[in-house]
C-alpha positions as CSV (number, residue, x, y, z in Angstrom):
1,M,32.3,17.2,120.3
2,P,31.7,14.7,117.7
3,D,31.9,10.7,119.0
4,V,35.4,9.5,117.4
5,S,35.3,6.4,119.1
6,A,33.9,5.2,115.7
7,F,37.0,5.3,114.2
8,P,39.9,3.7,116.1
9,G,43.4,4.5,115.5
10,L,42.1,8.2,114.3
11,I,41.7,9.9,118.5
12,P,43.3,13.3,118.0
13,D,45.4,12.1,121.4
14,E,47.0,9.9,120.5
15,S,50.6,10.6,119.8
16,V,52.7,11.5,117.0
17,D,54.7,8.3,117.5
18,G,51.4,6.4,116.8
19,V,50.4,8.3,114.2
20,A,53.8,8.0,112.2
21,H,53.8,4.4,112.8
22,L,50.3,3.9,111.8
23,I,51.4,5.5,108.1
24,Q,54.2,3.5,108.2
25,T,52.7,0.5,108.6
26,A,50.6,1.3,105.7
27,L,52.7,2.5,103.4
28,T,54.8,-0.4,103.7
29,P,53.0,-3.2,101.7
30,V,52.7,-0.3,98.9
31,F,56.2,0.7,98.4
32,M,56.6,-3.3,98.5
33,L,54.1,-3.6,95.4
34,S,55.7,-0.9,93.7
35,G,59.0,-2.6,94.0
36,I,57.9,-6.4,93.3
37,G,56.3,-4.7,89.8
38,T,58.9,-3.2,89.2
39,L,60.7,-6.5,89.4
40,L,58.1,-8.2,87.2
41,N,58.4,-5.8,84.7
42,M,62.3,-6.2,83.9
43,F,61.8,-10.3,84.8
44,N,58.7,-9.9,81.8
45,T,61.7,-8.1,79.4
46,R,64.2,-10.1,79.6
47,L,62.1,-13.1,79.4
48,A,60.7,-11.4,75.9
49,R,64.8,-11.0,74.9
50,V,65.2,-15.0,75.5
51,S,62.4,-15.9,73.8
52,D,63.9,-13.8,71.0
53,R,66.8,-15.2,70.7
54,I,65.3,-18.9,71.3
55,E,63.6,-18.1,67.9
56,T,66.9,-16.8,66.3
57,V,69.3,-20.3,67.2
58,R,66.4,-22.1,66.0
59,D,65.6,-20.3,62.7
60,K,69.1,-20.6,62.0
61,L,69.3,-24.3,63.4
62,D,66.2,-24.8,60.5
63,A,68.5,-23.2,57.6
64,M,71.6,-25.5,58.1
65,D,72.2,-28.4,55.5
66,D,74.6,-29.9,58.1
67,K,72.9,-30.7,61.3
68,S,75.7,-33.2,62.8
69,G,78.3,-30.4,62.5
70,K,80.4,-28.3,65.2
71,D,78.2,-25.6,64.6
72,A,75.2,-27.3,65.2
73,N,76.3,-28.7,68.3
74,M,76.9,-25.4,69.5
75,L,73.2,-24.0,68.9
76,M,71.9,-27.1,70.5
77,K,74.3,-26.1,73.6
78,R,73.1,-22.7,73.1
79,L,69.2,-23.5,72.9
80,G,69.3,-25.9,76.1
81,L,70.9,-22.9,77.9
82,L,68.3,-20.3,76.8
83,H,65.4,-23.2,77.5
84,Y,66.9,-23.3,81.2
85,R,66.9,-19.4,81.6
86,T,63.3,-19.6,80.4
87,L,62.2,-22.0,83.3
88,L,64.4,-19.6,86.0
89,L,62.7,-16.4,84.5
90,D,59.0,-18.2,84.8
91,A,60.4,-18.8,88.5
92,A,61.4,-15.6,89.2
93,I,57.6,-14.1,87.5
94,L,55.6,-16.7,89.3
95,F,57.0,-16.0,92.6
96,G,57.0,-12.2,92.1
97,G,53.6,-12.3,91.1
98,V,53.1,-14.6,94.4
99,G,54.8,-12.0,96.6
100,G,52.7,-8.7,94.7
101,A,49.6,-10.9,95.4
102,S,50.7,-10.9,99.2
103,A,52.0,-7.6,99.6
104,C,47.9,-7.0,98.4
105,G,47.2,-8.8,101.2
106,S,48.3,-7.5,103.7
107,A,47.3,-3.9,102.8
108,F,44.2,-5.6,102.6
109,A,44.2,-6.9,106.3
110,L,45.2,-3.5,107.3
111,F,42.6,-2.3,105.6
112,L,40.3,-4.6,107.2
113,G,41.7,-4.3,110.8
114,S,41.4,-0.7,110.7
115,V,38.3,-1.0,109.7
116,R,36.6,-3.6,111.5
117,D,39.1,-2.9,115.1
118,S,40.1,-6.6,114.8
119,S,43.5,-8.3,115.6
120,I,45.4,-8.5,112.4
121,A,49.3,-9.1,113.7
122,W,48.9,-13.2,112.2
123,W,47.5,-12.3,109.2
124,L,50.1,-9.3,108.3
125,V,52.8,-11.5,109.4
126,L,51.5,-13.7,107.2
127,M,50.8,-12.0,104.6
128,F,54.0,-9.3,104.4
129,G,56.4,-12.4,105.8
130,N,55.7,-14.6,102.5
131,A,56.3,-11.3,100.2
132,L,59.4,-10.7,101.3
133,V,60.1,-14.5,100.9
134,C,58.5,-14.7,97.5
135,T,60.4,-11.9,96.2
136,V,63.7,-12.9,97.5
137,I,63.3,-16.5,95.8
138,A,62.5,-14.2,93.0
139,L,66.0,-12.4,93.0
140,G,67.6,-15.6,93.4
141,M,65.8,-17.4,90.5
142,F,66.7,-14.1,88.5
143,L,70.8,-14.0,89.5
144,G,70.0,-18.1,88.3
145,D,69.3,-16.5,85.0
146,S,71.9,-14.1,84.8
147,I,74.4,-17.0,86.2
148,V,73.1,-19.1,83.4
149,A,73.1,-16.2,80.7
150,W,77.3,-15.3,81.5
151,H,78.0,-19.0,81.8
152,G,76.7,-19.9,78.5
153,L,78.3,-16.5,77.2
154,R,81.6,-18.3,77.6
155,I,80.3,-22.1,76.5
156,T,78.6,-20.7,72.9
157,T,80.2,-17.9,72.1
158,F,84.1,-17.4,71.3
159,L,84.9,-15.0,74.1
160,P,89.0,-14.3,74.1
161,H,90.5,-15.5,77.1
162,K,92.4,-12.7,79.2
163,R,96.2,-14.0,77.4
164,D,94.6,-12.9,74.4
165,L,93.1,-9.6,75.3
166,L,96.5,-8.9,77.5
167,A,98.2,-9.7,74.1
168,S,95.9,-6.8,72.4
169,I,96.6,-4.3,74.7
170,T,100.5,-4.9,75.0
171,P,102.4,-3.1,72.6
172,Q,104.4,-5.6,69.8
173,D,107.9,-4.7,69.4
């Protein structure tokens, strides 16, 4: 029988529950990283759309003859809100990136722990905990962007009021 002491955690007589727990622990950071990658893709796409809107608003401002009118004031408000949204999305991307790096770090700590048979619990808690915290902050920044976007629609566009919507669907005699 070959010497299996060189491979800690892979001894054949371990329970199925122990092996299942080992697999769950090893895969959790990988799934976390996949989710964070999807969020980062969404944040970047949204940031690109906001950047396009900034260019459109600036082009409209540059094309205006009277920069002191009501329309120019509305465009400046819109530009301010768009700038604030870029800050929120930048923060979401930053924290998402740090969360992704922490998820990678926790996977790496698991790998090192299995190779060196050392105690890695503290590093795992630190890295995976940081990944979770940064992901929550990134989602909070994204929520902030969404709130600013909806608030900006109400301020800088002419959305109908509830009474106008009801009047448009109520039959007139």
